[in-house]
C-alpha positions in Angstrom: 5.9 -3.6 -22.6 3.9 -0.9 -20.8 0.9 -3.3 -20.6 3.1 -6.0 -19.1 4.6 -3.6 -16.5 1.3 -2.1 -15.6 -0.1 -5.6 -14.9 2.9 -6.7 -12.8 2.8 -3.5 -10.7 -0.9 -3.4 -10.2 -1.7 -7.0 -9.5 -0.6 -6.8 -5.8 -3.1 -3.9 -5.1 -5.9 -5.7 -7.0 -5.3 -8.8 -5.0 -5.5 -6.9 -1.7 -9.0 -5.6 -2.3 -10.8 -7.8 -4.9 -12.0 -10.3 -2.2 -13.1 -7.9 0.5 -16.9 -8.4 -0.4 -16.3 -12.1 0.4 -15.0 -11.6 3.9 -18.3 -12.6 5.6 -18.8 -15.5 3.2 -15.2 -16.8 3.9 -15.9 -16.7 7.7 -19.1 -18.7 7.2 -17.6 -21.2 4.8 -14.5 -21.9 6.8 -16.4 -21.9 10.1 -14.4 -19.1 11.7 -14.9 -15.5 12.7 -14.6 -12.3 10.6 -11.8 -11.2 12.9 -9.7 -14.2 11.9 -10.5 -13.7 8.2 -9.1 -10.1 8.7 -5.8 -11.7 9.6 -5.5 -12.7 5.9 -5.0 -8.9 5.2 -2.4 -8.7 8.0 -0.4 -11.7 6.7 -0.5 -10.4 3.1 0.6 -6.9 4.0 3.4 -8.1 6.3 4.7 -10.4 3.6 4.4 -7.7 1.0 6.3 -5.3 3.2 9.2 -7.6 4.1 9.6 -8.7 0.5 10.0 -5.1 -0.6 13.3 -5.0 1.4 14.7 -8.1 -0.3 13.4 -8.5 -3.9 14.6 -5.1 -5.2 18.3 -5.7 -4.3 18.0 -9.3 -5.5 16.9 -8.1 -8.9 20.0 -5.9 -9.0 22.1 -8.9 -8.6 20.3 -11.7 -10.5 18.4 -9.7 -13.1 15.0 -8.2 -13.4 13.4 -10.8 -15.6 14.6 -13.8 -13.6 13.4 -12.2 -10.3 10.1 -11.2 -11.8 9.5 -14.7 -13.1 10.1 -16.2 -9.7 7.9 -13.7 -8.0 4.9 -14.1 -10.4 5.2 -17.9 -10.2 5.0 -17.7 -6.4 2.0 -15.3 -6.6 0.2 -17.8 -9.0 0.9 -20.7 -6.6 -0.2 -18.6 -3.6 -3.4 -17.6 -5.4 -4.3 -21.1 -6.3 -3.6 -22.2 -2.7 -6.0 -19.4 -1.5 -8.7 -20.7 -3.8 -8.3 -24.2 -2.6 -8.0 -23.4 1.1 -9.7 -26.0 3.4 -9.3 -23.8 6.5 -8.5 -20.3 7.8 -4.9 -21.2 8.8 -4.2 -22.5 5.4 -5.7 -19.4 3.8 -3.6 -17.1 5.9 -0.4 -19.0 4.9 -1.4 -18.9 1.3 -2.0 -15.2 1.5 1.6 -14.8 2.8 2.9 -16.7 -0.2 0.7 -14.6 -2.5 2.0 -11.4 -0.9 5.7 -12.3 -1.3 5.1 -13.0 -5.0 3.0 -10.0 -5.8 5.4 -7.7 -4.0 8.1 -8.7 -6.5 5.8 -7.8 -9.3 5.5 -4.2 -8.1 9.1 -3.6 -6.8 10.9 -5.2 -9.8 8.4 -3.8 -12.2 9.2 -0.3 -11.1 12.9 -1.0 -11.3 12.4 -2.3 -14.9 10.6 0.9 -15.8 13.6 2.9 -14.6 16.0 0.6 -16.6 14.1 0.9 -19.8 12.9 4.5 -19.8 15.6 6.5 -17.9 15.1 9.0 -15.1 12.7 11.5 -16.7 10.8 8.9 -18.8 10.4 6.7 -15.7 9.0 9.7 -13.7 6.3 10.3 -16.2 5.4 6.6 -16.5 5.3 6.0 -12.8 3.2 9.2 -12.3 0.6 7.9 -14.7 0.9 4.4 -13.3 0.0 5.7 -9.8 -3.3 7.0 -11.1 -4.0 3.6 -12.8 -3.1 1.7 -9.6 -5.4 3.8 -7.4 -8.3 3.3 -9.8 -7.7 -0.4 -10.1 -7.5 -0.8 -6.3 -10.6 1.3 -5.9 -12.8 -0.6 -8.4 -11.4 -4.2 -7.8 -14.2 -4.9 -5.2 -16.9 -4.3 -7.8 -16.1 -7.4 -9.9 -15.1 -9.1 -6.6 -18.7 -8.6 -5.4 -20.2 -10.0 -8.5 -17.9 -13.0 -8.5 -18.9 -13.6 -4.8 -22.6 -13.4 -5.7 -22.4 -15.5 -8.9 -19.8 -18.2 -8.0 -18.5 -17.8 -4.5 -15.5 -16.5 -2.6 -13.0 -18.9 -4.1 -13.6 -17.3 -7.5 -11.9 -14.1 -6.5 -8.6 -15.9 -5.7 -8.9 -17.9 -8.9 -9.2 -14.7 -10.9 -6.0 -13.4 -9.3 -4.3 -16.7 -10.2 -5.4 -16.3 -13.9 -4.1 -12.7 -14.0 -0.8 -13.8 -12.4 -0.3 -16.5 -15.1 -1.2 -14.0 -17.8 1.4 -11.5 -16.4 4.0 -14.3 -16.3 3.4 -15.1 -19.9 3.8 -11.4 -20.8 7.0 -11.1 -18.8 8.4 -14.2 -20.6 7.5 -12.6 -24.0 8.3 -9.0 -23.6 10.7 -8.2 -20.7 14.4 -8.3 -21.9 16.9 -10.5 -20.2 19.4 -7.8 -19.3 18.1 -4.2 -19.8 20.6 -1.5 -20.8 22.2 0.0 -17.7 21.4 -3.0 -15.5 23.5 -3.5 -12.4 23.5 -7.3 -12.5 27.1 -7.4 -13.8 28.4 -5.5 -10.8 30.9 -7.6 -8.9 29.1 -7.7 -5.6 28.8 -10.8 -3.4 25.6 -11.6 -1.6 27.3 -11.0 1.8 28.5 -7.5 0.7 25.1 -6.7 -0.7 23.5 -7.6 2.6 26.0 -5.5 4.6 25.4 -2.5 2.3 21.6 -2.9 2.8 21.9 -3.1 6.6 24.3 -0.1 6.7 21.9 2.0 4.7 18.9 1.0 6.7 20.7 1.6 10.0 21.7 5.1 8.9 18.2 6.0 7.9 16.6 4.8 11.1 19.1 7.0 13.1 18.0 10.0 11.1 15.1 11.8 12.8 13.8 13.6 9.8 13.5 10.4 7.8 11.7 8.6 10.6 9.3 11.6 11.1 8.4 11.8 7.4 8.2 8.0 7.0 6.0 7.5 10.0 3.7 10.4 9.0 3.2 8.7 5.6 2.6 5.4 7.4 -0.2 6.7 9.6 -1.9 8.5 6.7 -1.5 5.5 4.4 -2.9 3.0 6.9 -6.4 4.3 6.9 -7.4 2.9 3.5 -6.1 -0.6 4.4 -8.0 -0.5 7.7 -11.1 0.4 5.8 -10.6 -2.3 3.2 -10.3 -4.9 6.0 -13.0 -3.7 8.3 -15.6 -2.1 6.1 -17.0 -5.4 4.6 -18.2 -6.6 8.0 -19.6 -3.2 8.9 -21.4 -2.6 5.6 -22.4 -6.1 4.6 -23.3 -7.6 8.0 -24.1 -4.4 10.0 -25.8 -2.4 7.4 -27.1 -5.3 5.2 -25.5 -4.1 2.0 -25.6 -6.9 -0.7 -22.1 -8.1 -1.5 -22.5 -7.2 -5.2 -23.2 -3.6 -4.2 -20.3 -3.3 -1.8 -17.8 -2.5 -4.5 -19.7 0.7 -5.4 -19.4 2.0 -1.9 -15.8 0.9 -1.5 -14.8 2.7 -4.8 -15.8 6.1 -3.4 -13.0 6.7 -0.7 -10.1 6.3 -3.2 -11.7 9.1 -5.3 -10.8 11.3 -2.3 -7.2 10.1 -2.6 -7.1 11.0 -6.2 -8.4 14.6 -5.4 -5.8 14.9 -2.7 -3.0 13.6 -5.0 -4.1 16.0 -7.7 -4.0 19.0 -5.4 -0.6 17.9 -4.0 0.8 17.7 -7.5 -0.4 21.2 -8.3 0.5 22.9 -5.0 3.8 21.3 -3.8 6.1 23.7 -5.7 4.0 26.7 -4.4 3.5 25.7 -0.8 6.2 23.2 0.0 6.2 19.7 1.4 5.6 20.5 5.1 2.8 22.9 4.4 0.8 20.4 2.4 1.4 17.7 5.1 0.0 20.1 7.7 -3.0 20.9 5.4 -3.6 17.1 5.0 -3.5 16.6 8.7 -6.1 19.5 9.1 -8.4 17.4 6.8 -7.5 14.0 8.2 -8.1 14.5 11.9 -11.6 16.2 11.8 -12.8 13.6 9.4 -11.6 10.8 11.6 -13.3 12.3 14.7 -16.5 12.8 12.7 -16.5 9.1 11.8 -16.1 8.3 15.5 -18.9 10.7 16.5 -21.3 9.3 14.0 -20.6 5.8 15.2 -21.2 6.8 18.8 -24.5 8.3 17.8 -25.5 5.0 16.1 -26.1 6.5 12.7 -26.8 3.3 10.9 -26.2 4.5 7.3 -23.4 3.5 5.0 -22.5 7.1 4.3 -21.7 7.6 8.0 -18.6 5.6 7.2 -18.1 6.4 3.5 -18.5 10.2 3.8 -15.8 10.8 6.4 -13.6 8.1 4.7 -13.6 10.1 1.5 -12.2 13.1 3.4 -9.7 10.9 5.2 -8.4 9.6 1.9 -8.2 13.1 0.5 -6.0 14.1 3.5 -3.9 11.0 2.8 -3.5 12.1 -0.8 -2.1 15.4 0.5 0.2 13.8 3.1 1.5 10.6 1.6 3.2 11.8 -1.6 4.9 14.8 0.2 5.9 12.7 3.2 7.4 10.1 0.9 9.2 12.7 -1.1 10.5 14.2 2.1 11.9 10.8 3.3 13.6 10.3 0.0 15.4 13.6 0.2 17.0 13.0 3.6 20.0 10.9 2.4 20.8 11.6 -1.2 23.3 8.8 -1.7 20.8 6.0 -0.6 17.6 7.0 -2.2 16.8 3.4 -3.2 17.2 2.2 0.4 15.1 5.1 1.6 12.3 4.1 -0.8 12.4 0.5 0.3 12.5 1.2 4.0 9.7 3.9 3.7 7.5 1.4 1.7 8.3 -1.3 4.3 7.2 0.9 7.2 4.0 1.9 5.4 3.0 -1.7 4.7 4.0 -2.9 8.2 2.1 0.0 9.7 -1.0 -0.9 7.7 -0.7 -4.6 8.8 -0.4 -3.6 12.4 -3.3 -1.2 12.3 -5.4 -3.8 10.5 -4.6 -6.4 13.2 -5.9 -3.9 15.8 -9.4 -4.4 14.3 -9.4 -7.9 15.8 -9.3 -6.4 19.3 -13.0 -5.3 19.0 -16.2 -6.9 17.9 -16.3 -7.5 14.1 -18.8 -5.5 12.2 -18.8 -2.7 14.9 -18.7 0.7 13.2 -17.2 2.3 16.3 -14.2 -0.1 16.4 -13.5 0.6 12.7 -13.8 4.4 13.2 -11.6 4.4 16.3 -8.8 2.5 14.6 -8.9 4.7 11.5 -8.9 7.9 13.6 -6.0 6.5 15.7 -4.0 6.0 12.5 -4.6 9.6 11.5 -3.6 10.8 15.0 -0.4 8.7 14.7 0.4 10.6 11.5 -0.1 14.0 13.2 2.1 13.0 16.2 4.9 11.8 13.8 4.8 15.0 11.9 4.7 17.0 15.1 7.9 15.4 16.2 9.4 16.1 12.8 8.7 19.8 12.8 10.5 20.2 16.1 13.7 19.4 14.3 13.1 21.2 10.9 13.6 24.9 11.3 13.1 26.0 7.7 10.6 25.6 4.9 10.5 22.3 3.1 11.0 23.9 -0.3 14.5 25.0 0.7 15.5 21.5 1.6 15.4 20.5 -2.1 18.0 23.2 -3.1 21.5 21.8 -3.4 23.0 25.1 -2.0 21.3 24.6 1.4 23.5 22.8 3.9 21.5 20.8 6.5 22.6 21.2 10.1 24.6 18.4 11.5 22.8 15.8 13.5 19.4 16.2 11.7 
């Protein structure tokens, strides 16, 4: 069961990075530009984000297993379509379908963990799963680079299709039809479900503290996706890194995220949510400006990008978990909706920031550095607007005895 849920939750992140060493080859094979190939990241992230808002509530109504089967089937079809794409427009559309399906694997997989293992058991499993997801996302470009060198770019999408079919077989075998405590028997019509979702989302958007925390997490989280989309052109084309070696460079920045996440886990109770976000911003911003400065000075070395990116990911590891936790604590009665909306904003923000890469020349280190640094600056501005409204330490917000001022 744990193997099944690990695969369903992680497949979406693997699919987002396994093919990045193939970006220049895809542009050459489909007779298009690297900038247009980068739109495959944008379409995937946008579909992934929107689906997060829908598939979770659908699994409450129609059952986890049924929704997961549908999602994984769509992801397998989308991956096969990606592998068979005759042109860039077809590939972008296939990536959208792939993103819809793989989003369901993650969202419904997490809900299934909560159903089967309870509150405390789920917290432990998801904490361990987060480490696994980060490692898989970090190292996926390594086999992707070898598949590109040995077979070609279509092999990366074929590999995701095979994994999706394997996950589907595991779901059919091991995931129960109706887990204990499931809400699928709740007498709630589709219209009422939609109204409940919209009411919850509207309430959250009108809450300044939620928006501040969620947008801070969005800016901090976007840097890695920008790097994943833009670094292949910079390193492989600009710095002449072989595709099979690209994965080793790409695996270094997520190690910074692991360090930041570890420090966050150890220091949150002692320092508080807001203090760790501020420390993360103090790491994020200088690292981003250092990357820009090195690009302006024309330092043509892979570590001019990788070095600052490790620090940026470390800052993200400090900011993102605490900003997400802050956003979930704003409205106690609609934690699920807050989780879905915060995740949606993170993915949409990553898609928009990735799309900004197309405004400059592909393979230009300065364009990549400016977009990454701008995302970090966005995180700082969002947090700056937040602390204008929060007048007390973040640790006190988590105590039930503290009453929040009205209007916050």
